[in-house]
C-alpha positions in Angstrom: 0.0 -0.1 -0.1 1.6 3.2 -1.1 0.0 6.4 0.6 1.0 10.6 -0.8 -0.4 12.5 1.4 -0.7 16.2 0.3 -0.6 19.8 2.7 1.2 21.6 5.2 2.3 25.5 5.4 1.4 25.5 9.2 1.2 22.7 11.8 -2.4 22.5 11.7 -2.6 21.7 8.1 0.6 18.8 8.7 0.4 16.6 11.9 -3.4 15.8 10.8 -1.3 13.8 8.0 1.7 12.7 10.8 -0.9 11.3 12.9 -2.7 9.7 10.1 0.6 8.1 8.7 1.7 7.2 11.9 -1.9 5.0 12.9 -1.5 3.7 9.1 2.2 2.0 9.9 0.9 0.8 13.2 -1.4 -1.3 11.9 0.5 -2.1 9.1 4.6 -1.4 8.8 5.0 -2.5 5.4 3.2 0.8 4.1 4.9 3.1 1.8 4.2 7.0 3.1 5.6 9.9 1.6 4.5 13.7 1.8 4.8 16.4 -0.8 5.0 20.1 0.4 6.8 23.6 0.1 10.3 24.4 0.9 8.9 27.4 2.5 6.5 25.5 4.9 6.5 23.6 8.6 7.0 20.2 6.2 10.7 21.2 5.2 12.0 20.5 8.3 9.6 18.2 10.1 8.8 15.7 7.9 12.7 14.7 7.5 13.1 14.8 10.7 10.0 12.4 11.6 11.9 10.0 8.8 9.2 10.2 6.0 9.9 10.7 2.2 9.4 14.7 1.2 8.9 15.9 -2.4 9.4 19.3 -2.4 6.8 21.4 -5.3 6.4 24.8 -6.1 3.7 26.3 -4.3 1.9 29.6 -2.4 -1.1 30.9 -2.0 -3.5 34.2 -3.4 -3.0 37.6 -2.2 -6.4 38.2 -0.8 -5.9 42.0 -1.0 -7.3 44.1 -4.3 -4.3 46.4 -5.2 -2.6 46.4 -8.5 0.6 44.3 -6.7 -1.4 42.1 -5.0 -3.9 41.2 -8.2 0.1 41.2 -10.4 1.7 38.6 -7.9 -1.3 36.6 -8.1 -1.1 36.4 -12.2 2.4 34.9 -10.6 1.6 32.6 -8.0 -2.0 31.2 -11.0 1.0 30.7 -13.1 3.0 28.8 -10.6 -0.4 26.4 -10.1 0.1 25.1 -13.9 4.0 24.3 -12.9 3.0 22.7 -9.8 0.2 21.2 -10.8 2.0 19.3 -14.1 4.9 18.4 -11.7 2.7 16.5 -9.1 0.7 14.6 -12.0 4.9 13.7 -12.3 4.6 12.8 -9.1 2.1 10.7 -9.4 2.8 8.9 -12.6 6.5 8.2 -10.5 5.3 7.0 -7.4 1.4 5.2 -7.8 0.2 6.2 -5.1 -2.9 4.2 -4.2 -4.8 7.0 -2.1 -3.9 11.1 -2.4 -4.8 12.3 1.0 -5.0 16.4 1.4 -5.4 18.2 3.9 -5.3 21.3 3.2 -2.5 24.8 2.6 -1.5 25.7 -0.7 0.7 22.9 -1.8 -2.6 19.6 -1.4 -4.8 21.6 -4.3 -2.5 21.3 -7.3 -2.0 17.8 -5.6 -5.5 16.8 -5.4 -6.4 18.3 -9.1 -3.6 16.1 -10.1 -4.5 12.9 -8.4 -8.2 13.5 -9.9 -7.8 14.1 -13.3 -5.4 11.0 -13.3 -8.5 8.5 -11.6 -6.4 8.1 -8.1 -8.8 7.6 -5.4 -8.4 11.2 -3.1 -10.0 11.4 0.5 -9.4 15.1 2.1 -9.2 15.9 5.3 -10.6 19.2 6.8 -10.2 20.5 10.3 -12.0 23.5 10.1 -16.1 24.3 10.6 -15.9 26.9 7.7 -13.5 24.9 5.0 -10.7 26.0 3.1 -10.9 27.3 -0.6 -8.7 23.7 -1.1 -11.5 21.8 0.1 -14.6 23.2 -1.3 -13.4 23.5 -4.9 -11.7 20.1 -4.6 -14.1 18.1 -2.5 -17.2 17.3 -5.4 -14.6 15.3 -7.2 -12.9 13.7 -3.6 -13.0 9.8 -3.4 -13.9 11.2 0.3 -14.3 14.4 2.6 -14.2 14.1 6.3 -15.0 16.9 8.4 -14.0 18.1 12.1 -17.4 19.9 12.2 -20.8 18.7 11.8 -21.8 22.5 11.0 -19.4 22.4 8.1 -21.9 19.4 6.1 -23.6 22.9 5.1 -20.6 23.9 2.2 -21.4 20.7 0.4 -24.0 19.5 -2.0 -23.2 15.7 -2.3 -24.9 13.3 -0.2 -22.2 10.7 0.1 -18.7 10.3 0.4 -18.8 12.4 3.6 -18.0 11.9 7.3 -17.7 13.8 10.5 -14.6 12.2 11.6 -12.7 14.8 13.8 -9.4 16.4 13.2 -6.8 13.9 14.3 -4.7 15.8 17.4 -2.1 14.8 20.4 -3.6 12.3 22.8 -2.9 13.1 26.3 -3.7 11.2 30.1 -6.1 13.0 31.7 -3.8 12.6 34.9 -4.9 13.9 38.3 -5.7 17.5 38.5 -4.1 18.0 42.0 -1.0 16.3 41.4 -0.5 18.2 37.7 -0.7 21.3 40.2 1.9 20.4 42.6 4.4 20.0 39.4 3.5 23.1 38.7 4.9 24.0 42.5 1.1 25.1 42.5 -1.6 24.7 45.3 -3.7 21.9 44.5 -6.8 23.3 46.6 -7.0 25.9 44.4 -9.2 26.8 40.9 -6.3 26.5 37.7 -6.9 28.5 34.4 -4.5 27.5 31.6 -3.5 30.2 29.2 -1.6 29.8 26.0 -1.6 31.4 22.3 1.1 29.2 20.7 4.6 28.4 20.4 5.2 31.7 19.6 2.3 33.3 22.0 -0.5 36.3 21.3 0.5 39.4 21.7 -3.1 40.7 22.9 -4.2 37.5 25.6 -0.6 38.5 27.2 -1.4 42.2 27.7 -4.8 40.9 29.3 -3.3 38.6 31.2 -0.5 40.9 32.4 -3.3 42.5 33.3 -5.2 40.0 35.0 -2.3 37.6 36.9 -2.0 40.8 39.9 -5.9 40.5 40.6 -6.0 36.3 40.3 -2.9 36.3 42.7 -3.8 34.0 45.8 -7.3 33.2 44.9 -6.6 31.6 41.7 -3.5 29.3 40.1 -2.6 31.1 36.5 -0.9 28.3 34.5 0.7 30.5 31.2 2.3 30.2 28.4 3.3 33.2 27.1 5.6 32.3 24.2 9.2 32.9 23.2 8.1 36.9 22.1 6.9 38.1 24.8 8.3 36.1 27.5 11.7 38.6 28.0 9.1 41.3 28.7 6.6 39.3 30.9 9.5 38.0 33.0 10.2 42.2 34.0 7.0 41.8 35.4 5.1 38.9 37.2 7.5 36.2 39.5 6.2 32.5 39.6 4.3 31.7 42.9 2.6 28.5 44.2 -0.4 30.7 42.5 1.4 30.9 38.9 3.6 29.4 36.9 4.8 31.5 34.0 7.2 30.3 31.3 7.7 31.3 27.0 6.6 27.5 26.3 5.4 23.8 27.9 6.7 21.6 27.2 4.6 19.3 28.7 1.0 19.4 27.8 -0.9 16.5 29.1 -0.3 17.9 33.1 -0.9 21.5 32.3 -3.9 20.3 31.0 -4.5 18.5 33.7 -5.1 20.5 36.1 -6.2 23.0 34.8 -10.2 23.6 35.6 -10.7 26.0 32.2 -8.4 27.2 29.3 -7.4 30.5 28.0 -6.7 29.9 24.3 -7.2 30.6 20.5 -9.5 28.9 18.4 -7.4 26.4 15.9 -8.4 23.4 15.1 -5.8 21.5 16.8 -6.6 23.2 19.9 -9.9 22.8 20.0 -9.6 19.2 19.2 -7.1 18.4 22.2 -9.8 20.4 23.9 -12.8 18.2 22.8 -11.0 14.6 22.8 -9.8 15.6 27.1 -13.5 17.5 27.4 -11.9 20.3 28.9 -14.6 23.8 29.2 -12.8 26.8 27.0 -12.9 30.6 26.9 -12.2 30.7 23.4 -10.5 34.3 21.8 -10.1 33.5 17.9 -7.0 35.1 16.0 -8.8 38.3 14.6 -6.2 37.4 11.0 -6.8 34.0 10.0 -8.4 33.3 6.5 -11.4 33.8 6.5 -11.7 34.1 10.3 -12.3 30.7 10.1 -10.9 30.3 14.2 -14.1 32.9 14.7 -16.5 29.8 13.1 -14.4 26.9 14.8 -14.8 28.7 18.0 -18.8 29.1 17.5 -19.0 25.4 16.7 -18.5 24.8 19.9 -20.3 27.6 22.4 -23.2 26.8 19.9 -22.5 22.5 21.5 -22.1 24.5 25.0 -18.3 23.9 25.7 -17.6 26.9 25.6 -17.2 30.3 25.8 -15.7 33.2 23.1 -14.8 36.8 23.8 -13.5 38.9 20.8 -9.8 39.7 20.5 -10.5 43.2 20.9 -12.4 42.7 24.0 -10.6 40.3 26.6 -8.3 42.9 28.1 -11.3 44.3 29.9 -13.3 43.7 33.1 -15.9 41.9 31.4 -13.8 39.4 30.5 -11.8 39.0 33.6 -15.4 38.9 35.3 -16.2 36.2 33.1 -13.3 34.3 33.8 -13.3 34.5 37.4 -17.7 33.5 36.7 -16.7 30.7 35.7 -13.9 29.5 37.7 -16.2 29.8 40.6 -19.1 27.8 38.9 -18.7 24.2 39.3 -21.7 23.3 38.1 -21.1 25.5 34.7 -17.7 24.1 34.8 -18.9 19.9 34.9 -21.6 21.0 32.1 -19.1 22.4 29.4 -16.3 19.8 30.1 -19.3 18.0 29.8 -20.4 19.2 25.9 -16.6 19.7 25.1 -16.4 15.6 25.2 -18.9 14.7 23.3 -17.9 17.4 20.8 -14.4 14.9 21.1 -13.0 12.5 18.1 -10.3 11.1 20.5 -10.2 8.1 17.5 -9.9 10.6 14.9 -6.5 9.4 13.5 -7.1 5.2 14.3 -10.4 6.7 11.7 -9.3 7.7 8.8 -6.5 5.4 8.9 -9.1 2.3 8.3 -10.2 4.7 5.5 -8.0 5.4 3.7 -6.7 1.6 3.9 -10.6 0.3 2.7 -9.7 2.9 -0.4 -6.8 1.4 -1.2 -8.2 -2.1 -1.7 -10.9 -1.0 -3.5 
């Protein structure tokens, strides 16, 4: 069995493919897995590091602006896309994959398009509630379409071959909350808030937490991942204590999730998959500049389910936001309801189920 994954640019598009590949190898050590990506995306370093073959293709995204420069740049993008489709066709003829799996990002479009024209089986895995452009354009001809949110079905008219399988994500042990809090040097008896904004951080969230931290001290435990960019200035203004743990990066997300009663974070698809698989209640602060505002759509799906609250990025530093955080942390019944609703949205077996579907397609 030979499988070609196409996707990347960001971790959100790459790691679901990595998770599926690992499951395929677990079930069949003899499977041949390779990836198509670009030299500028995260896949350029991550895929070889993990031991997979990487085929580099020229591909970049369209500019969304309407200026003359953007229009001129997009002419070059379209010319590059045609070249990428031709190179993808050559790659598929050479590799002869049984199934081509697209996980989003610029490179997935030319590879999937070439595979569909060549009659290869294709599976698209969409992470976000608002489907990406590649998914919307190529879903009709895909052999199977796998979604992460039930709400996404409304974007597709096809009646068969559409599944809500979830988004493959990292898995963590539930862990004991008290032990996890002690591992961070925190008082295990206090309610605990986990805040993060990604490896580089989220400046608006960090600025808000600088205002909130003194008012939380002694009342609530705070586990705060600042990201690498803001940590030097934050370190000058706050210090760790028995109610505050602060660092640029969380090496061990499992204990952090186990310690948390409530999580405040962005609304990226991978993060939400982790939260729902663990049944964690959350306050979501969507990144306002995400493509097609997809983080807001992701957040709204969990708000509708009762799993999360949403606060706009521009409002997160205000007193109303602080009041929402404190009121939620003090309401054990609300946290329990949100946690149950969150777990109901989870798909912890997503990677394994997708690997099974890929295997089944390869045999058809």
